[in-house]
C-alpha positions in Angstrom: 3.7 -9.5 25.8 1.6 -7.1 23.6 2.1 -4.1 26.0 5.9 -4.9 25.6 5.7 -4.9 21.8 3.5 -1.7 21.5 6.0 0.0 24.1 9.0 -0.9 21.9 7.5 0.5 18.8 6.4 3.6 20.4 9.9 4.3 21.6 11.3 3.5 18.5 9.0 5.8 16.8 9.9 8.8 19.3 13.6 8.1 18.9 13.4 8.1 15.1 11.3 11.4 15.3 13.7 13.2 17.5 16.7 12.1 15.2 14.7 13.4 12.4 14.3 17.0 13.7 17.1 18.6 11.6 15.7 16.9 8.4 13.6 18.2 5.6 11.4 16.2 3.1 11.1 15.5 -0.5 7.9 14.0 -1.7 5.6 13.8 -4.5 4.1 11.2 -7.1 5.9 9.3 -9.6 3.5 8.7 -12.9 3.8 7.4 -16.4 4.7 10.0 -18.9 2.3 8.6 -21.5 -1.0 8.6 -19.6 -0.1 9.9 -16.2 -0.9 6.6 -14.4 0.5 6.4 -11.0 3.4 4.2 -10.8 3.4 1.6 -7.9 6.5 0.5 -6.3 8.7 3.0 -8.4 12.4 3.5 -6.6 13.6 7.1 -5.7 17.2 7.0 -4.9 18.8 10.3 -3.4 22.5 10.9 -3.5 24.7 13.9 -2.2 26.3 16.0 -5.0 29.8 17.2 -3.6 32.4 18.8 -5.6 31.0 17.5 -8.9 31.1 14.0 -7.7 28.7 11.6 -6.1 29.3 10.5 -2.6 27.9 7.0 -2.4 27.9 6.8 1.1 25.1 9.2 1.6 22.7 7.2 -0.6 19.2 7.0 0.5 16.2 5.2 -0.9 12.5 4.5 -0.8 9.6 3.2 -3.1 6.1 4.6 -4.0 3.1 3.1 -2.3 0.0 2.0 -3.7 -0.9 5.7 -5.1 2.4 6.3 -6.6 3.4 8.6 -3.6 6.9 8.7 -2.0 8.4 10.7 0.9 12.1 10.6 1.9 13.9 12.9 4.6 17.3 14.3 4.0 19.6 17.0 5.3 19.6 20.5 3.3 22.0 20.0 0.5 22.5 19.6 -3.1 21.2 16.1 -4.4 20.9 14.1 -7.5 17.5 12.2 -7.4 17.1 9.1 -9.6 13.6 7.8 -10.6 13.6 4.2 -12.0 11.1 1.7 -12.5 11.2 -1.7 -14.2 10.6 -1.4 -17.9 10.9 2.5 -17.9 13.7 4.8 -18.5 15.8 6.2 -15.6 15.6 9.7 -14.9 18.0 12.0 -13.0 17.2 15.4 -11.4 19.8 17.6 -9.8 18.3 20.1 -7.2 19.0 22.0 -4.0 16.7 20.8 -1.3 16.9 23.5 1.6 13.2 23.1 2.8 10.3 20.6 2.3 10.1 20.2 -1.5 7.4 18.5 -3.5 8.7 16.9 -6.7 6.2 15.1 -9.1 7.9 13.3 -11.9 6.9 11.5 -15.1 8.9 8.7 -16.4 9.0 7.3 -19.9 8.4 3.7 -20.8 11.3 2.1 -22.3 11.2 1.0 -25.9 13.7 -1.7 -25.1 14.3 -3.3 -21.8 18.0 -2.8 -20.7 20.0 -4.6 -18.4 20.4 -1.7 -15.7 16.5 -1.7 -15.2 16.8 -5.4 -14.3 19.5 -4.8 -12.2 17.3 -2.5 -10.0 14.7 -5.4 -10.0 17.1 -7.8 -8.7 18.7 -5.2 -6.1 15.1 -4.4 -4.8 14.6 -8.3 -4.6 17.6 -8.8 -2.4 17.2 -5.5 -0.3 13.5 -5.5 0.3 12.3 -7.1 3.6 9.3 -8.9 1.8 9.2 -12.7 1.9 6.9 -14.9 0.0 5.6 -12.1 -2.2 5.2 -12.3 -5.9 4.2 -9.5 -8.4 3.0 -9.5 -11.8 2.2 -6.9 -14.4 -0.9 -6.9 -16.7 1.7 -6.7 -19.6 3.5 -9.8 -18.4 0.1 -11.8 -18.1 -0.8 -10.7 -21.6 2.3 -12.3 -23.1 1.7 -15.8 -21.7 0.0 -18.5 -23.5 -3.6 -18.2 -23.0 -6.4 -21.0 -22.9 -8.9 -20.0 -25.8 -6.7 -16.7 -26.3 -8.2 -15.0 -23.1 -5.1 -13.8 -20.8 -6.1 -15.0 -17.3 -4.6 -13.4 -13.9 -5.5 -16.5 -11.7 -3.8 -19.1 -14.3 -0.8 -16.8 -14.4 -0.4 -16.9 -10.9 -0.6 -20.7 -10.8 2.9 -20.7 -12.8 4.7 -19.3 -9.5 6.1 -21.4 -6.9 3.9 -22.6 -4.1 0.5 -21.9 -6.1 -1.3 -24.7 -7.9 -4.7 -25.4 -8.9 -7.1 -28.6 -8.6 -7.3 -29.0 -12.4 -6.8 -27.4 -15.9 -10.5 -26.3 -16.1 -10.2 -24.5 -12.7 -9.3 -20.7 -11.9 -9.4 -21.6 -8.2 -5.8 -21.7 -6.7 -4.2 -23.2 -3.7 -1.2 -21.6 -1.9 1.2 -23.6 0.1 -1.5 -26.5 0.7 -4.2 -24.3 1.7 -7.8 -24.6 0.5 -9.4 -22.0 -2.0 -11.3 -20.5 0.4 -8.4 -19.5 2.5 -7.2 -17.1 -0.1 -8.3 -13.3 0.3 -9.0 -12.1 -3.2 -9.3 -8.3 -3.4 -10.4 -6.3 -6.4 -9.6 -2.3 -5.6 -10.3 -3.7 -1.8 -13.7 -5.3 -2.6 -13.6 -8.9 -1.8 -14.1 -11.4 -4.6 -16.0 -14.7 -3.3 -15.8 -16.8 -6.5 -13.3 -15.6 -8.8 -14.4 -18.0 -11.8 -16.3 -17.8 -15.0 -17.6 -20.6 -17.0 -17.4 -22.9 -14.0 -13.5 -22.2 -13.9 -12.5 -22.2 -17.3 -11.7 -18.3 -17.0 -11.1 -15.9 -14.0 -13.3 -12.9 -13.6 -10.3 -10.4 -14.0 -10.1 -8.5 -17.3 -6.4 -8.0 -17.9 -7.4 -4.8 -19.9 -8.6 -3.3 -16.6 -5.8 -4.5 -14.4 -2.6 -2.7 -13.4 -1.0 -4.4 -10.8 -1.3 -8.0 -9.2 0.3 -8.9 -5.8 0.3 -12.1 -4.2 1.3 -12.6 -0.3 2.2 -16.1 0.2 3.9 -15.3 3.6 5.1 -12.5 5.6 1.6 -11.0 5.2 1.5 -7.2 6.3 -0.7 -6.5 9.5 -3.1 -4.3 7.3 -4.5 -7.8 5.9 -6.7 -10.2 7.8 -9.4 -12.6 7.4 -7.6 -15.6 5.5 -5.2 -18.3 6.5 -3.0 -18.9 3.3 -2.7 -15.8 1.2 -3.7 -12.4 0.0 -4.2 -11.7 -3.8 -4.5 -7.9 -3.9 -5.5 -6.7 -7.3 -5.5 -3.1 -8.6 -7.2 -1.5 -11.6 -6.0 1.0 -13.9 -6.8 4.6 -13.2 -7.3 5.6 -16.7 -5.4 8.0 -19.0 -5.1 11.6 -17.9 -3.8 13.1 -21.1 -5.8 11.7 -24.0 -8.7 9.5 -24.8 -7.7 6.0 -25.8 -8.9 2.5 -26.4 -8.1 -1.0 -26.7 -10.2 -3.9 -28.1 -9.7 -7.6 -29.1 -11.7 -10.2 -30.7 -11.3 -14.0 -29.7 -12.8 -17.4 -30.1 -14.8 -17.4 -27.0 -15.1 -13.6 -26.0 -14.5 -10.0 -27.2 -13.8 -7.2 -24.9 -13.1 -3.5 -25.2 -11.7 -0.8 -22.7 -11.8 2.9 -22.9 -10.3 5.5 -21.0 -9.5 9.3 -20.8 -9.1 12.5 -18.8 -11.7 14.2 -16.8 -11.5 18.0 -16.8 -9.1 20.2 -18.8 -5.8 18.6 -20.0 -2.9 20.6 -19.0 1.0 20.0 -19.4 0.8 17.2 -16.8 -2.6 16.0 -17.8 -6.3 16.4 -16.3 -7.0 16.5 -12.7 -8.9 13.3 -13.2 -9.4 10.3 -15.4 -11.7 7.5 -16.0 -11.4 3.7 -17.1 -14.5 1.7 -18.6 -13.8 -2.2 -19.6 -16.4 -4.7 -20.8 -16.1 -8.4 -21.9 -18.7 -10.8 -23.0 -18.4 -14.5 -24.1 -20.7 -15.5 -27.0 -20.5 -19.5 -27.4 -24.4 -19.3 -26.7 -25.1 -17.3 -29.8 -24.0 -20.0 -32.1 -26.4 -22.8 -30.3 -29.0 -22.3 -33.1 -26.6 -24.0 -35.4 -27.3 -27.4 -34.1 -30.6 -28.8 -32.8 -28.7 -30.7 -30.2 -27.8 -27.4 -28.4 -30.9 -25.4 -29.0 -32.1 -23.5 -26.2 -28.9 -24.1 -24.3 -27.2 -20.9 -22.6 -23.6 -20.7 -21.5 -22.0 -17.3 -21.3 -20.6 -14.7 -18.9 -20.1 -10.9 -19.1 -18.4 -8.5 -16.6 -17.9 -4.8 -16.4 -15.1 -2.8 -14.9 -15.3 0.9 -14.0 -12.8 3.4 -12.3 -12.4 7.0 -11.9 -10.5 9.4 -9.8 -10.3 13.2 -9.4 -7.7 15.4 -7.8 -9.9 17.6 -5.6 -6.7 20.0 -4.6 -3.1 19.5 -4.4 -3.6 17.2 -1.2 -6.8 15.4 -1.6 -7.9 13.0 -4.3 -11.1 10.7 -4.5 -11.4 7.3 -6.2 -14.4 5.4 -7.4 -14.3 1.9 -8.7 -16.3 -1.1 -9.3 -17.0 -4.4 -10.6 -20.1 -6.2 -12.0 -20.2 -9.7 -13.6 -22.5 -12.8 -14.4 -22.4 -16.1 -15.6 -25.4 -18.1 -17.1 -25.9 -21.7 -17.6 -29.2 -23.4 -18.7 -30.0 -26.8 -20.0 -33.9 -26.6 -21.2 -35.9 -28.9 -18.9 -33.1 -30.0 -16.7 -31.1 -27.4 -15.0 -30.3 -23.5 -14.9 -28.0 -21.4 -12.9 -26.6 -17.8 -12.9 -24.0 -16.3 -10.4 -21.9 -13.3 -10.2 -19.8 -10.8 -8.1 -20.5 -7.1 -7.6 -18.1 -4.8 -5.7 -17.7 -1.1 -5.4 -15.0 1.1 -3.6 -15.1 4.9 -2.8 -11.7 5.7 -1.7 -10.3 9.2 -0.2 -6.6 9.9 0.0 -5.1 12.9 1.6 -1.7 14.5 2.4 -1.9 15.5 5.8 1.8 16.7 5.7 4.7 15.7 3.6 5.2 13.0 5.9 1.7 11.8 6.8 -0.5 9.9 4.3 -4.1 9.2 5.0 -6.4 7.0 3.0 -10.1 5.6 4.0 -12.3 3.6 1.9 -15.7 2.4 1.9 -16.2 -1.0 0.2 -19.4 -2.9 -0.9 -19.2 -6.5 -1.9 -21.9 -9.2 -3.0 -21.8 -12.5 -4.3 -25.2 -14.4 -5.2 -26.1 -17.6 -7.1 -29.3 -18.8 -8.5 -30.1 -22.7 -8.9 -33.1 -23.6 -11.0 -34.8 -27.0 -11.3 -36.4 -27.0 -14.5 -37.9 -30.6 -14.4 -41.4 -30.8 -15.1 -43.7 -30.7 -11.9 -41.0 -29.8 -9.6 -39.5 -26.4 -10.9 -38.0 -24.4 -8.3 -35.4 -21.6 -7.8 -32.7 -21.7 -5.1 -31.0 -18.5 -4.4 -28.1 -17.7 -2.0 -26.2 -14.6 -1.2 -23.3 -13.0 0.9 -22.9 -9.4 1.3 -20.3 -7.1 2.8 -20.2 -3.5 3.8 -16.5 -2.5 4.8 -15.0 0.8 6.3 -11.2 1.0 6.1 -9.0 4.0 7.5 -5.4 3.8 7.3 -2.8 6.3 8.3 1.1 6.1 7.2 3.9 8.0 8.8 7.1 8.4 6.7 9.2 9.1 9.6 12.6 9.0 7.8 14.1 6.8 5.2 14.8 4.1 7.5 11.6 4.0 9.4 7.9 4.0 8.0 4.9 3.5 10.6 1.3 2.4 9.4 -1.6 2.3 11.7 -5.2 1.5 10.5 -8.5 -0.3 11.2 -11.2 -2.1 9.5 -14.7 -3.1 10.3 -16.7 -5.6 7.9 -20.3 -6.3 8.1 -21.8 -9.7 6.9 -25.1 -10.8 5.8 -25.5 -14.4 4.8 -28.6 -15.6 3.0 -27.9 -19.4 2.8 -31.0 -20.3 0.8 -34.5 -19.0 -0.6 -36.4 -21.4 -2.3 -39.3 -20.5 -4.5 -41.4 -22.4 -7.1 -41.5 -21.2 -10.5 -43.7 -21.9 -13.4 -46.7 -22.6 -11.2 -44.9 -25.8 -9.6 -46.5 -27.1 -6.3 -43.1 -26.6 -4.4 -43.7 -25.3 -1.0 -41.6 -22.0 -0.7 -38.8 -22.1 2.2 -36.3 -19.6 3.4 -33.4 -20.4 5.5 -32.4 -18.2 8.4 -30.2 -15.4 7.5 -26.9 -15.0 9.2 -25.4 -11.8 10.4 -21.9 -11.1 11.7 -19.4 -8.2 12.4 -15.5 -8.5 11.8 -13.3 -5.8 13.1 -9.7 -5.4 13.3 -6.9 -2.8 14.1 -3.3 -3.0 13.1 0.2 -1.4 13.6 2.8 -2.0 11.0 6.3 -0.9 11.2 9.0 -0.9 8.6 12.8 -0.1 9.7 16.2 -0.3 8.2 19.2 -0.9 10.4 22.8 0.0 9.2 21.6 -0.5 5.6 21.9 -4.3 5.7 19.2 -5.2 8.0 15.6 -4.6 7.0 12.5 -5.4 9.5 8.9 -5.3 9.1 7.1 -6.2 12.4 3.6 -5.4 13.4 0.6 -6.6 15.5 -3.2 -7.0 14.4 -6.1 -7.6 16.9 -9.0 -9.1 15.1 -12.5 -9.8 16.6 -15.7 -11.4 15.3 -19.2 -11.5 16.5 -21.9 -13.6 15.3 -25.3 -11.6 15.7 -28.9 -12.2 15.8 -31.7 -12.3 15.0 -31.6 -16.2 14.9 -33.1 -19.4 16.3 -30.6 -22.0 17.1 -30.7 -25.6 18.2 -29.6 -27.0 21.4 -28.5 -30.6 21.5 -29.0 -33.2 24.4 -25.3 -34.0 24.5 -24.2 -30.3 23.8 -22.9 -30.9 20.7 -24.5 -31.6 17.1 -22.2 -34.8 16.6 -20.7 -37.7 18.4 -18.2 -40.0 16.9 -18.8 -43.9 17.3 -15.4 -45.7 17.5 -17.2 -49.2 16.9 -18.9 -48.1 13.7 -16.4 -45.4 12.6 -19.1 -43.0 11.9 -20.5 -39.6 13.2 -24.1 -39.9 14.7 -26.2 -36.7 14.7 -27.6 -36.1 18.3 -30.9 -35.4 19.3 -32.1 -31.9 19.3 -33.5 -30.7 22.4 -34.4 -27.0 22.8 -34.1 -23.7 20.9 -32.6 -20.3 21.7 -34.0 -17.2 20.1 -31.8 -14.5 19.7 -33.0 -10.9 19.1 -31.9 -8.5 16.3 -28.0 -7.7 16.8 -27.7 -9.9 20.1 -24.6 -11.4 20.5 -24.5 -15.1 19.6 -20.9 -16.1 19.9 -17.8 -13.8 19.8 -14.3 -14.6 19.2 -10.9 -12.4 19.0 -7.3 -12.9 18.8 -3.9 -11.1 18.3 -2.0 -11.8 14.9 1.8 -10.9 15.4 3.5 -10.5 12.0 7.5 -10.1 11.5 9.7 -10.2 8.5 13.5 -9.7 8.2 16.2 -9.3 5.3 19.7 -9.3 5.8 22.1 -8.5 3.0 24.9 -11.0 2.9 26.5 -9.0 0.0 25.2 -6.7 -2.7 23.8 -9.3 -4.6 22.5 -11.7 -1.9 20.4 -11.9 1.3 18.8 -14.4 3.6 15.0 -13.6 4.7 12.9 -14.6 7.5 9.1 -14.1 8.0 6.4 -15.2 10.6 2.5 -14.5 10.7 -0.5 -15.6 12.5 -3.8 -15.5 10.7 -7.4 -16.0 11.7 -10.3 -16.9 9.4 -13.7 -16.3 10.9 -15.8 -17.4 7.9 -15.7 -20.9 6.2 -16.5 -22.2 2.9 -18.7 -25.4 3.2 -17.6 -27.3 0.3 -16.5 -31.1 -0.5 -15.0 -30.3 -4.0 -11.4 -29.7 -4.5 -12.1 -26.3 -6.6 -14.6 -23.5 -6.0 -18.1 -23.9 -7.7 -21.1 -21.5 -8.1 -22.9 -23.4 -5.5 -20.4 -23.2 -2.5 -21.9 -22.3 0.6 -20.2 -19.8 3.1 -21.0 -19.9 7.0 -19.8 -17.7 9.8 -18.1 -18.8 12.8 -20.8 -19.0 15.7 -22.1 -21.2 18.5 -21.0 -24.7 17.1 -18.2 -23.5 14.6 -14.9 -22.0 15.9 -12.7 -19.9 13.6 -9.7 -21.2 12.1 -6.2 -19.9 12.5 -2.8 -20.7 11.4 0.9 -19.8 12.2 3.4 -19.9 9.3 7.3 -19.8 9.5 9.0 -18.8 6.1 12.7 -18.5 5.6 14.6 -17.9 2.2 17.7 -16.8 0.5 18.0 -14.5 -2.7 20.8 -14.2 -5.0 21.4 -12.1 -8.2 23.4 -14.3 -10.6 25.8 -13.4 -13.5 26.1 -9.6 -13.2 22.3 -9.8 -11.8 21.0 -11.0 -15.3 19.6 -14.0 -13.5 18.1 -14.2 -9.9 17.6 -17.2 -7.8 15.3 -17.4 -4.6 15.1 -20.5 -2.5 12.4 -20.4 0.3 11.1 -22.9 2.8 7.9 -22.8 4.8 6.0 -24.6 7.7 2.2 -23.8 8.3 0.4 -25.2 11.4 -3.4 -24.7 11.1 -6.1 -25.3 13.8 -9.8 -25.8 13.5 -9.8 -26.3 9.8 -13.1 -27.6 8.7 -14.0 -31.1 6.9 -17.2 -32.9 6.0 -18.4 -36.1 7.5 -18.9 -39.2 5.2 -22.1 -38.9 3.4 -22.5 -35.1 4.3 -25.3 -33.1 2.5 -23.7 -29.7 2.6 -26.1 -27.8 0.2 -29.6 -28.8 1.4 -29.2 -28.8 5.0 -29.9 -25.7 7.1 -28.2 -27.1 10.2 -24.8 -27.2 8.7 -23.2 -28.0 12.1 -24.5 -31.5 11.6 -22.5 -32.0 8.5 -19.0 -30.8 9.2 -16.3 -31.2 12.0 -13.0 -29.6 12.8 -9.7 -30.8 13.2 -5.9 -29.6 12.4 -3.6 -29.4 9.7 -0.2 -28.8 8.6 1.6 -28.0 5.4 5.4 -27.6 4.8 7.6 -27.4 1.6 10.6 -26.0 -0.4 10.2 -23.6 -3.4 12.8 -22.7 -5.7 12.6 -20.2 -8.6 15.4 -19.2 -11.3 14.5 -16.3 -13.3 16.1 -14.8 -16.4 15.5 -11.0 -16.8 18.0 -9.9 -19.6 18.1 -10.5 -23.1 15.5 -11.3 -25.9 14.9 -14.7 -24.1 13.3 -14.3 -20.5 11.5 -16.3 -18.2 11.4 -18.4 -15.2 11.6 -21.9 -13.8 10.0 -22.7 -10.7 9.8 -26.0 -8.6 7.7 -26.7 -5.2 8.0 -29.9 -3.0 5.6 -29.8 -0.4 2.9 -31.7 1.7 -0.5 -30.7 3.1 -2.1 -32.7 5.6 -5.2 -32.9 7.9 -6.0 -34.7 11.2 -9.7 -34.9 12.0 -11.4 -37.3 14.8 -13.3 -40.0 12.8 -11.4 -39.8 9.6 -8.7 -42.2 8.7 -8.7 -43.7 12.4 -7.6 -40.2 13.6 -4.3 -40.2 11.6 -2.8 -37.5 9.4 -4.2 -37.8 5.9 -3.4 -35.9 2.8 -5.6 -32.9 2.1 -7.3 -32.4 -1.2 -4.7 -29.8 -2.0 -1.7 -31.8 -1.5 0.6 -31.9 -4.5 4.1 -33.4 -3.6 5.9 -32.0 -6.8 5.1 -29.0 -9.2 7.4 -27.7 -12.0 6.7 -24.9 -14.1 8.8 -23.6 -17.0 7.9 -20.2 -18.6 9.7 -18.6 -21.4 9.1 -15.4 -23.4 11.2 -14.7 -26.5 11.4 -11.1 -28.3 12.7 -11.5 -31.8 14.3 -8.8 -34.1 11.1 -9.2 -36.3 7.6 -8.5 -35.8 7.0 -12.0 -34.2 7.1 -12.7 -30.4 7.0 -16.2 -29.0 6.0 -17.7 -25.5 5.7 -21.1 -24.1 5.0 -22.7 -20.6 5.1 -26.3 -19.8 3.5 -27.4 -16.4 4.0 -30.7 -14.5 2.3 -31.7 -11.5 2.2 -34.9 -9.3 -1.3 -36.7 -9.0 -3.4 -35.2 -6.4 -5.3 -37.2 -3.5 -8.6 -39.1 -4.5 -10.6 -41.5 -2.6 -11.2 -44.8 -4.7 -13.9 -47.2 -3.4 -12.2 -50.2 -1.6 -15.0 -52.7 -2.3 -18.8 -53.0 -2.5 -21.4 -55.3 -0.9 -25.1 -56.0 -1.2 -27.7 -54.7 1.0 -31.5 -55.2 0.5 -31.0 -56.1 -3.1 -29.0 -52.9 -3.7 -25.0 -52.6 -4.6 -23.4 -50.3 -2.0 -19.9 -48.9 -2.5 -17.5 -49.3 0.5 -14.7 -46.6 1.0 -12.1 -46.9 3.4 -9.1 -44.4 4.1 -9.8 -41.0 2.8 -7.5 -39.6 -0.1 -5.4 -42.6 0.1 -5.1 -42.8 -3.8 -3.4 -40.4 -6.5 -4.7 -39.3 -9.8 -2.1 -39.7 -12.4 0.5 -36.9 -13.0 -0.5 -34.0 -14.7 1.5 -32.1 -17.5 0.8 -30.2 -20.7 2.7 -27.7 -23.0 1.1 -24.1 -24.1 2.4 -22.1 -27.1 1.7 -18.7 -28.0 2.9 -16.4 -31.0 2.3 -12.8 -31.4 2.3 -10.9 -34.8 2.9 -7.1 -33.8 2.0 -4.2 -36.3 4.8 -2.5 -38.2 6.3 0.5 -36.4 4.9 2.8 -39.2 1.5 1.2 -39.4 -1.4 3.4 -39.1 -3.4 0.6 -37.4 -2.0 -0.7 -34.3 -3.3 -4.1 -34.6 -2.0 -7.4 -33.0 -2.6 -11.0 -34.0 -2.2 -13.7 -31.2 -2.2 -17.4 -31.9 -2.1 -19.9 -29.2 -2.2 -23.7 -28.7 -2.9 -24.9 -25.2 -2.0 -28.4 -24.4 0.2 -28.8 -27.9 0.8 -32.7 -27.4 -3.0 -33.3 -26.6 -2.4 -35.0 -23.3 -5.7 -36.2 -21.7 -5.1 -35.1 -18.1 -7.4 -36.7 -15.6 -9.4 -34.3 -13.8 -11.3 -37.3 -11.9 -11.7 -41.0 -11.9 -14.9 -42.5 -11.0 -16.2 -46.3 -11.2 -19.1 -47.7 -12.7 -20.5 -51.1 -13.4 -20.2 -52.2 -17.1 -23.5 -52.4 -18.5 -22.8 -54.6 -21.8 -20.7 -57.4 -23.2 -20.3 -58.0 -26.8 -22.7 -55.2 -27.5 -25.4 -56.8 -25.4 -26.8 -54.9 -22.3 -26.8 -57.0 -19.1 -25.9 -57.0 -15.7 -22.1 -58.0 -15.9 -21.5 -57.5 -12.1 -17.9 -56.0 -13.4 -16.7 -52.8 -12.5 -14.6 -50.3 -14.9 -12.6 -47.1 -14.0 -13.5 -44.1 -16.2 -11.4 -41.1 -16.6 -12.7 -37.7 -17.0 -10.7 -35.1 -18.8 -11.6 -31.5 -19.6 -9.9 -30.9 -22.7 -7.2 -32.0 -25.2 -5.3 -29.8 -27.7 -6.8 -26.3 -27.9 -5.9 -23.8 -30.7 -7.2 -20.2 -30.6 -6.8 -17.0 -32.3 -7.5 -13.4 -31.4 -7.1 -10.0 -32.8 -6.3 -7.1 -30.5 -6.3 -3.4 -31.7 -5.6 0.1 -30.1 -7.3 3.3 -30.9 
């Protein structure tokens, strides 16, 4: 099958190449006129000029790539070229193209958003072959209501259809019924393993440093791999090429500052390079001295974003970007922990010709956490890390306006250090180190985009991925050949007795896996304003998050596939309909999806996931399925804009030994979710926004009874996830006071209220024995349910200014 696919792709490329022999190429970069920033996804339309009229039959178009570059093949002639981008003025250029021509162009941001810009946005929605793809600009994120006044990337994408979170204090997210570890989160290509600050209250992404956010829920391009549910691709700003500029804000919980400017001499079109530096820190810990109850406590985070680029010559450009962030939490005499991410990317792009765009990246990623036990006499520090080194070359061939071919590869090296335990403060704890785990993941892909007869757009590709678990390591064997055996009589898994051990030398292959991952998406235009779409992708995931929580925590453990742990894989089929309404001032999208998952992990009853080195004795694998319907209605024109999204879905797992082998709801199953988001720009200096969020209750497992054993009360549980938390809903408001147009100081006040009507949403419900009656402590034998809510109404204010 794969030989047939490759042969067809090669034949299509050859035919397209031969058909384009009499063509010339128009290419270049599109930039922001104010700061020289590359514009990603800007539209270029080329129309023939004939006898002072425009012939619409000869209309050709393309969009810029992730570096603002475009390339389009045309016949020698006189043309009008139109450059457009959402929120920017449309520019028209007349020129005669007789040979390959380079045309770099800068377009200006609009003061007011006019309807024709939005029409282009809706046309792109209808015409593009992308399915299940969502995009947000940093400017949109900053306009939305924010908890404690801090705009948040991850909370913003949770307002989109098909995306949900475990609770209001979690920045972790679930896509189409998948777990949080099934999301590949990339910051300038660097993998972010834990995207949360302050245990999930904020994400690690500083919006002052962010340019573009793209979420792939389905129809995932072949260039991405390694996760089952989604890809969140976040790109940082490149910096101002024309002048030094800065932005700062002061809020109740954190303050931040961003500086950017040119590198080198500034010419008419800006300098050859630019830089961006952005920092942020919370400071709740600074005020703990005000109360003796909190003296010595620590709870804060900080992060730093860096990016620089430099144009070596007309065809070659270097980029360097990085991120470093840390959290710290400590209760004196009890516990302390600190954790954080670090990533760095060195990228080189080169125009080999007007039609060949080459890029290669070297990427470093690291996540680590430390857990300190500070109880007297048993002080210890637990440290765990996961480190990546990644090489990613890619070549894009702009064959002609109707055909684009991309090929590439990536090699990812893993080092897992599950635990290093060391005594601190002179405690008698015996040091211990769990075995490090090593692995290499590789991939090669081919991605082809094609337009047929202007109404049918196709994107198809093939990715081959492979994974090698490597030594050195000493691994157990078991008498039965497997770590666990299910006992139907007791309904429990039993750990099997260890027999011998196998020793593996450095870089010796312990286990290997590979698979082909076909990708396909299609868009057929029913009319100028409507289209139907179809998408399919298979994804493999070779590393596993070993966790029994519903949202990411700093103490989550990652493990590679290996001798007793198979890789997960999923097949997803999506179909959709897109429609522009009322002269394209509204847009409607409806999508359905079905996802089939294999070898997903689950924990056994009573699992100890943190303190067990032989993790295969605590987890089992099964199958899953997720399916649903997503609807989004968006208003793009006028002073009142926003969207309404609704998701109806199910997510279920089937694992031997759990729920008698029947399907049961996963931790991420949420039947209904409704989001209403509104942004209102007034004629005055005030702007307003609100969002209302509703979600049906998530699955939980309540105790079904209790019994006494050896004088102790033992809680009994029956079916997993058979119960539901109460429904969730809240209303958030925000008001922004902008500076006067003639003001010297460009300062902005932002006032917001999260959870306006003080809804006490249940993050969890636990059960405990009532310990007193009539104010008298006693063993009552009675049980009560206790609801845990993270926060009620939360007002905040922040001040932002530019310089």
